[in-house]
C-alpha positions in Angstrom: 4.3 23.1 11.5 6.8 21.1 13.3 5.3 18.4 15.0 2.7 17.8 12.2 2.6 14.4 9.8 4.2 13.5 6.9 1.0 11.9 5.3 1.8 9.3 2.2 -0.3 7.8 0.0 -0.5 4.7 -2.7 -2.7 2.5 -4.0 -1.8 -0.4 -1.9 1.2 -1.9 0.4 4.3 0.0 -2.2 4.5 2.8 -0.9 5.8 1.4 2.4 9.0 1.1 0.9 9.2 5.1 1.1 7.8 4.9 4.5 10.6 2.4 5.4 13.7 5.2 4.3 11.3 8.1 5.9 11.9 6.3 9.2 15.7 5.8 8.4 15.8 9.4 7.1 13.6 11.5 9.3 13.3 9.3 12.7 11.3 11.9 14.7 8.9 12.7 12.0 5.3 10.8 12.4 3.6 9.3 9.7 0.0 8.8 8.6 0.2 6.3 5.5 -2.8 5.0 3.4 -3.0 2.5 1.0 -5.9 2.7 -1.2 -6.4 -1.4 -1.1 -10.0 -1.4 -2.2 -9.2 0.0 -5.6 -5.9 -1.5 -6.6 -4.4 -1.5 -9.3 -4.4 2.2 -10.2 -2.9 1.4 -13.6 -5.8 -0.1 -15.3 -7.8 3.2 -14.8 -8.1 5.9 -16.7 -6.6 9.6 -16.0 -9.9 10.9 -14.8 -10.5 8.0 -12.6 -6.7 8.3 -11.4 -7.2 11.9 -10.3 -10.2 11.4 -8.3 -8.7 8.7 -6.4 -5.8 10.9 -5.9 -7.4 14.3 -4.9 -9.6 11.8 -2.4 -6.6 10.2 -1.0 -5.1 13.5 -0.5 -8.1 14.9 1.4 -8.2 12.4 3.9 -4.5 12.8 4.3 -5.5 16.3 5.3 -7.6 15.5 8.0 -4.7 14.9 10.1 -3.3 18.3 9.3 -0.3 17.1 7.6 2.5 19.3 6.2 3.3 17.3 3.3 2.0 14.8 1.0 4.0 12.0 -0.9 2.3 10.3 -3.7 4.1 7.0 -3.2 2.6 6.1 -6.5 4.4 6.2 -9.6 0.5 5.9 -11.6 -0.7 8.7 -9.4 2.4 10.7 -9.6 2.4 10.6 -13.5 -1.2 11.7 -13.9 -2.6 13.6 -11.0 0.4 15.5 -9.5 0.3 18.7 -11.0 -3.8 18.5 -10.1 -2.8 17.7 -6.7 -0.2 21.0 -6.7 -3.3 23.1 -7.5 -5.6 22.2 -5.4 -3.6 21.7 -2.2 -1.6 25.0 -0.1 1.2 22.2 1.0 4.2 20.5 -0.6 3.3 17.5 -2.4 5.9 15.5 -3.7 5.9 12.6 -6.2 8.0 9.6 -6.7 9.2 10.2 -10.0 10.9 13.6 -9.7 13.1 12.9 -7.0 14.5 9.4 -8.9 15.3 11.3 -12.4 17.0 14.2 -10.5 19.2 11.2 -8.7 19.8 9.4 -11.9 20.9 12.6 -13.9 23.4 13.6 -10.8 24.7 10.1 -11.2 25.2 9.0 -14.9 28.9 9.1 -16.3 28.0 8.4 -19.8 24.6 10.1 -20.0 22.5 6.6 -20.4 20.1 6.2 -17.8 17.8 2.9 -17.8 14.3 3.0 -16.0 12.0 0.0 -15.4 8.6 0.6 -13.9 5.0 -1.4 -14.9 4.0 -1.5 -17.8 1.6 1.5 -17.2 4.5 3.9 -15.8 6.4 2.9 -19.0 3.9 3.5 -21.6 3.7 6.7 -19.6 7.4 7.7 -20.5 6.9 10.0 -17.2 10.5 9.4 -15.8 11.8 9.7 -19.5 9.9 13.4 -19.7 11.6 14.1 -16.5 15.0 12.8 -16.9 14.9 15.0 -20.2 13.4 18.2 -18.9 16.5 18.4 -16.6 18.6 17.5 -18.6 18.1 16.9 -22.5 21.3 15.2 -23.1 20.7 12.3 -21.9 19.6 9.0 -23.2 17.0 7.2 -21.4 15.9 3.4 -21.8 12.8 2.1 -20.3 11.8 -1.5 -19.9 8.7 -2.7 -18.0 8.7 -5.6 -15.5 5.2 -6.7 -14.9 6.6 -10.0 -12.5 8.4 -7.5 -10.0 5.5 -6.6 -8.3 3.8 -10.0 -7.7 7.2 -11.6 -6.9 8.2 -8.9 -4.2 4.4 -9.2 -2.8 5.2 -13.5 -2.4 8.5 -12.6 -0.9 10.5 -14.0 -4.0 13.4 -11.6 -3.5 16.4 -14.1 -4.2 17.0 -17.3 -6.4 17.4 -19.0 -9.3 14.0 -18.1 -10.9 13.9 -14.1 -9.7 17.4 -13.7 -10.8 16.5 -15.5 -14.3 13.7 -13.2 -14.8 15.8 -10.2 -13.6 18.3 -10.8 -15.8 15.6 -11.4 -18.8 13.9 -8.1 -18.3 17.3 -6.1 -18.1 19.0 -7.4 -20.4 18.0 -5.3 -23.4 18.8 -2.3 -21.1 22.4 -3.5 -20.1 23.1 -4.1 -24.0 22.1 -0.3 -24.7 25.5 0.4 -22.2 23.3 2.1 -19.3 25.5 3.1 -16.3 22.6 4.7 -14.1 19.4 2.1 -13.5 16.3 3.8 -11.8 13.7 1.6 -10.0 10.7 3.0 -11.1 8.2 1.1 -8.9 8.0 1.0 -4.9 7.7 -2.8 -5.0 11.0 -2.5 -6.4 13.7 -1.9 -4.1 12.7 -5.3 -2.2 14.1 -6.5 -5.3 17.3 -4.4 -5.4 20.2 -7.6 -4.6 18.6 -9.7 -7.3 18.7 -6.3 -9.8 22.2 -5.5 -8.8 23.4 -9.0 -9.5 21.7 -9.0 -12.8 22.9 -5.4 -14.0 26.5 -5.7 -12.6 28.6 -4.1 -10.6 29.0 -0.9 -13.0 25.6 0.2 -13.4 24.5 2.5 -10.3 20.7 1.8 -9.1 18.6 4.6 -7.8 16.2 3.5 -5.3 13.3 5.8 -5.8 12.2 4.8 -2.0 15.1 6.6 -0.7 15.5 9.8 -3.2 11.8 10.3 -2.1 12.9 10.1 1.4 15.8 13.1 0.7 13.4 14.7 -1.2 10.8 15.1 1.8 13.9 15.9 4.4 15.2 18.9 1.6 11.5 20.4 1.4 10.8 20.3 5.5 14.0 21.5 6.0 13.7 24.1 3.7 10.0 24.8 5.0 12.1 25.2 8.7 9.2 22.5 9.3 11.5 19.4 11.0 10.0 17.8 14.1 12.1 17.5 17.0 12.9 14.9 18.8 10.6 15.8 21.8 8.3 12.7 21.8 8.2 9.5 20.0 6.5 9.6 17.0 3.2 7.7 16.5 2.5 6.5 13.2 -0.5 5.6 12.1 -1.4 3.1 9.0 -5.0 3.2 7.0 -6.6 1.3 4.0 -9.7 0.8 2.3 -10.0 -3.0 2.2 -8.3 -6.2 2.8 -6.4 -5.1 6.3 -5.0 -8.9 6.9 -3.4 -8.9 3.9 -1.7 -5.6 3.9 -0.7 -5.9 7.4 1.3 -9.9 6.0 2.9 -8.5 3.0 3.1 -4.9 4.5 5.4 -6.3 7.3 7.8 -7.5 4.3 7.6 -4.2 3.0 8.5 -1.9 5.4 10.9 -4.2 7.2 9.4 -4.0 11.0 6.1 -5.0 12.5 2.6 -3.0 11.8 1.0 -3.2 15.0 -2.5 -1.7 13.8 -4.1 -0.8 10.8 -7.8 0.6 10.7 -10.0 0.3 7.4 -11.7 3.3 6.5 -15.1 3.9 4.1 -14.4 7.8 2.9 -15.4 7.7 -0.4 
């Protein structure tokens, strides 16, 4: 098991923030990443379709003998995780549970804020998971639809971005939250302006780094961590728009993406 790769899929580029944190936390691990760019966004699709897409993505990653699959998509995590766990015999990790667990651990006043896309907020996935872990916690959620295009266009700071962040986050800080979950894999790129908008007293839970910690824990418990015997050979695949993926993806990953292959598997 040890030298088999980690499989990660997302509907597009956002999951590369998870890959970035995996590179930091687990430098010896090899990653196979799939961005389903031909069918993005998932948030507008029916639950049945999202489950089908998620199964197809996981099936593709299984071709590489992956030892764990990370669902780096909040929509898939909220809708398809249980189906994937029943279908596959390897560990399946979503992005919601790790962030929820860390928020519950960090909060001091039991008031947790969650920001995400409208679809994820509507699903109440984070709220349900936080309440499952600890029913005493009060959860205040807010949709931030402009954060995704801002992140993809590279508008990561400046007055306009800060003004938008303040407008989105004011209702949450008014409810007295002391912890804020970034419930979308795009949002870590905007962590600086989000921190400015909420102020220094609010702890920020970065879902991407929380997921990387969860992967490390799962692999360690399963005695499946890779050793430092060779340099990892990471592989990136998309279902469409290779050039755009590379342009935006390098900003998300914080490093050069040398080779991306377009695949037709559906």
